[in-house]
LOLUMTI-189233 format. One record per residue (C-alpha): x, y, z negated; residue number from 0; residue in three letters. Coordinates in nm, 3 decimals, padded with zeros to 5 digits. Layout:
% residues N
(pt (X; Y; Z); NUM; Ala)
...
//
This chain:
% residues 89
(pt (00.725; 04.583; 01.340); 0; Met)
(pt (00.970; 04.451; 01.539); 1; Ser)
(pt (01.062; 04.194; 01.248); 2; Ile)
(pt (00.746; 04.192; 01.123); 3; Val)
(pt (00.667; 04.076; 01.533); 4; Ser)
(pt (00.941; 03.844; 01.563); 5; Lys)
(pt (00.791; 03.627; 01.216); 6; Phe)
(pt (00.455; 03.612; 01.377); 7; Val)
(pt (00.511; 03.501; 01.706); 8; Leu)
(pt (00.741; 03.243; 01.501); 9; Glu)
(pt (00.399; 03.134; 01.334); 10; Asp)
(pt (00.217; 03.087; 01.611); 11; Phe)
(pt (00.488; 02.894; 01.811); 12; Ile)
(pt (00.505; 02.652; 01.514); 13; Asp)
(pt (00.162; 02.648; 01.494); 14; Tyr)
(pt (00.164; 02.559; 01.875); 15; Gln)
(pt (00.372; 02.300; 01.850); 16; Ser)
(pt (00.209; 02.115; 01.597); 17; Asn)
(pt (-00.135; 02.133; 01.748); 18; Phe)
(pt (00.110; 01.988; 02.055); 19; Ser)
(pt (00.216; 01.702; 01.882); 20; Lys)
(pt (-00.191; 01.630; 01.716); 21; Val)
(pt (-00.290; 01.613; 02.102); 22; Ile)
(pt (-00.027; 01.406; 02.250); 23; Asn)
(pt (-00.063; 01.179; 01.906); 24; Ile)
(pt (-00.450; 01.177; 01.988); 25; Ser)
(pt (-00.417; 01.077; 02.354); 26; Gly)
(pt (-00.188; 00.820; 02.243); 27; Arg)
(pt (-00.430; 00.691; 02.002); 28; Gln)
(pt (-00.720; 00.672; 02.324); 29; Arg)
(pt (-00.451; 00.417; 02.559); 30; Met)
(pt (-00.335; 00.201; 02.292); 31; Leu)
(pt (-00.756; 00.191; 02.175); 32; Ser)
(pt (-00.783; 00.094; 02.552); 33; Gln)
(pt (-00.439; -00.160; 02.531); 34; Arg)
(pt (-00.540; -00.303; 02.241); 35; Ile)
(pt (-00.910; -00.403; 02.371); 36; Met)
(pt (-00.757; -00.568; 02.727); 37; Leu)
(pt (-00.472; -00.729; 02.554); 38; Leu)
(pt (-00.747; -00.933; 02.353); 39; Ile)
(pt (-00.942; -00.998; 02.706); 40; Gln)
(pt (-00.638; -01.163; 02.848); 41; Thr)
(pt (-00.588; -01.317; 02.521); 42; Leu)
(pt (-00.885; -01.498; 02.512); 43; Asn)
(pt (-00.829; -01.602; 02.949); 44; Gly)
(pt (-00.440; -01.742; 02.853); 45; Gln)
(pt (-00.443; -02.116; 02.892); 46; Lys)
(pt (-00.050; -02.135; 02.855); 47; Ala)
(pt (00.153; -02.026; 02.504); 48; Ile)
(pt (00.454; -01.944; 02.607); 49; Asp)
(pt (00.248; -01.648; 02.736); 50; Asn)
(pt (00.054; -01.599; 02.520); 51; Ser)
(pt (00.288; -01.553; 02.259); 52; Asn)
(pt (00.402; -01.239; 02.431); 53; Leu)
(pt (00.035; -01.132; 02.459); 54; Ile)
(pt (00.053; -01.132; 02.057); 55; Lys)
(pt (00.316; -00.995; 01.997); 56; Asn)
(pt (00.234; -00.673; 02.210); 57; Asp)
(pt (-00.105; -00.744; 02.056); 58; Leu)
(pt (00.050; -00.647; 01.689); 59; Ile)
(pt (00.231; -00.400; 01.825); 60; Asn)
(pt (00.000; -00.195; 01.952); 61; Ser)
(pt (-00.219; -00.252; 01.635); 62; Ile)
(pt (00.090; -00.156; 01.414); 63; Gln)
(pt (00.157; 00.136; 01.655); 64; Leu)
(pt (-00.195; 00.278; 01.640); 65; Met)
(pt (-00.175; 00.235; 01.289); 66; Arg)
(pt (00.131; 00.457; 01.203); 67; Lys)
(pt (-00.045; 00.726; 01.449); 68; Ser)
(pt (-00.352; 00.690; 01.263); 69; Asn)
(pt (-00.152; 00.776; 00.914); 70; Glu)
(pt (00.032; 01.019; 01.077); 71; Thr)
(pt (-00.311; 01.236; 01.162); 72; Leu)
(pt (-00.478; 01.166; 00.849); 73; Met)
(pt (-00.169; 01.222; 00.644); 74; Asn)
(pt (00.123; 01.465; 00.835); 75; Gly)
(pt (00.499; 01.360; 00.864); 76; Asn)
(pt (00.721; 01.588; 00.791); 77; Arg)
(pt (01.017; 01.385; 00.965); 78; Val)
(pt (00.806; 01.511; 01.269); 79; Glu)
(pt (00.698; 01.844; 01.117); 80; Lys)
(pt (00.342; 01.711; 01.216); 81; Ile)
(pt (00.112; 01.872; 00.975); 82; Glu)
(pt (-00.198; 01.683; 00.788); 83; Lys)
(pt (-00.526; 01.787; 00.958); 84; Ile)
(pt (-00.715; 01.944; 00.779); 85; Thr)
(pt (-01.087; 02.046; 00.812); 86; Asn)
(pt (-01.187; 02.409; 00.719); 87; Asn)
(pt (-01.547; 02.393; 00.734); 88; Glu)
//
């Protein structure tokens, strides 16, 4: 009985770990969407070329991270041990 409980508990812990990683990535997606909009608004108001290049680079990096995070949520990631999200309905 205790061996079965051990396996059930390990499976539950793995599930919770995956769930918390998905929540963290989703929260990062929200932050990135807000950051991207702020950078776009800031870039529209910039007149100095040097500063606008820094903002453009930050914008590109934020967009790339958002794309990577979205791919992880949609397809999973074996390296980070994140399972693909499926709709069981």
